[in-house]
C-alpha positions, 0 to 999 in steps of 0.5 A: 682443693679439699672440695674437688679432692672430695667431690672425685672420692664420691664420684670414684665411689658411685663408679665402684658401685657401676662396676659391681652392678655390671660385674654381677651381670657378668659373672652370675650365669643363672641363665643359659639363654633367656630368650627361651622364656620370652613371648616372641620365642618359638619352641620347636614343639609346643606342650598341650596344644597338639588337638588345636594345631592339628585342626589348624593345619587341616584347615589350612592344608588345602593351600598346599594344593593351590586351594584357598583355605577357610577363613579361621577364627581363633579365641581364648584368654591371654596366654593360651597359645593362640599366636604360638600355635598359628605361627607354629603351623604358618612356619610349618606349611611355608617349609613345606610348600617349599619342599614340595615345589608348590604354588607360592605361599606367604605367611603374613602376621600383624599385631592389631594392637601394635600402635603403628597399625591399630589406628586406621584401616589405611595403617593395617593395609599399609603394614600388610604391603610392607610385609609383601616387601612393597610401600606406601606413604605413611598418609596422604591416600584414599584408603581405596588407593591403598587396597588396589596397591594391595591387590595389584601386588599379590594379583600378579602371579598364582599365590596363596596369601594366610594373614593372621590379625592378632588380637583383631578385637583391638582394631575394631574397637579403634577403627569398625569392623568394616575393614575386616569385611572388606579383607574378606570381600577381596577374593571376589576381586582377585584373579590370580591369588587368593587370601585366607584370614586368620583373626585372633582374639582373646575376647570370647565374646568378640564374634557375638559384636560383629556385623552378620555379615562380617561374623559369617565371612570371618568365622567359616571356621572357629577354634576355642583355646581352653587355659592351660591347668596348673599341671600343663603349666608346670610342664611347660615351665619345666620344658623351658626351664631346662633349656633357659637356665643353669642347671640346679639354679632353681630353688625346689618349688619355683616351677610349682609356685609359678605354675600355681601363680598363673593357673589363678590367672585363667591358666596363662602360660605367658604370665608363667614364663614372665614370672619365671624369667623376672625372677630370675632377673631379680635374683641376678640383680640380688647377687644371688646363685639361686632363684628363690621362692621369694623371688616369684613373689617380688616377680609377681608384684613388679608384673602387676604394676608393669601390666596395669600401666601397659593397658593405660598407655595402649588404651584409646583416647576416650578411655584415657580421657575417662581414667584421666577424669577419675585420676584428677578427682581421686587427687583432688577428693582423697577419701570423698566420694566420687560419682559417675556424674562427677566424672563425666563433668570432669571429662566434659571439661577435659574434652574441652581443653583437649579439643577431643569429641565428647562421648554421652554419659551413657557411653562414659558409663559403659567405660567406666564399667569396662574400668571395673572389669579391668580392676583399675577402679571400683564402681558399686551401684548405690541408691539414691531414692527418688533421684535413681541409682548411681555409681560410687567409683573408687580408684584401685591403682597401687599408690606406687603406679598412681603418678605414672599412670598420671604422667602417661595419661598427661603425655597421651592426651597431650596435657 
């Protein structure tokens, strides 16, 4: 009886703690509308992007007269307002078309990084069909048949389709640039409908690596989105914070600190907004009545950890295989040095175990260089005398995320 009573007391204590946690969220009113700080929020006005928005509008304007707009390519670093600006103009132009009673106009948006569309050309076209209100089987049809279904769906009447392919570089990385060429050439097969493409990429050199035919057809018009500076980021944060937080809950200097952090990260407004939102969430968890400067530091640490894990989870299979090889060697060797050849030998064995195609040592070396650029590893070129040069590799993942990274990789590779 004594044991049962003790267990009940312990369980009741746990429930009391849960009540306190839930009560802190109910009673704490730091946020007025947290969704305003999230990346999918569309503000009524977009600060410091007027020039780019006007240029997009002038390029897409001809669709209001039933003409095809030029294909457009938007590029710039993450969080510079590319997607926000494209969607903003798309919503406005659709609204204007309805007002004026013009020809049919559809604005379709696809994020090519999304797992449900990025793996194959088939899935991308299937997603376009879905956005148009149709459907095709998840697999099973020839790709040509899916394209035929797509053209049949849009060409039954006179209309203009504006198709946005966000993070288009991710799809090309996983598939090839053939699907872009096919989409840009579809207009020659249409009798009534017309398609205009908007490609969006975070890579400033993406177009350089495309087939010349694709480059000329996609890049009819190009707009560069420069990074925001600290003052512009402060304006954006202040504008959103007034809508998102209750009055007076931000400690003096919080906005400026967020802006400074994001300006240091190449002017990334998305990161600045994430910092502010996560800092608010941390303050609530701590039961504070204000978002303090220290919460920005804590939010920055949390976001860095989450961002690295997101990158690892979204990488293609071959990238995961190479990274898993490095993670394994790091765990096995501790402080011992790891060289490119060691990574390739381990990668070779894992490919055999998982029945994956093996890339050449040169291609694996290129992938290692990409991980170095992302900050996941440090790859230092060293000379081995007459044996040539190699790279000494150190895993740079923080100790608190190594286990989680390994878990993600093992799940992704079915190990």
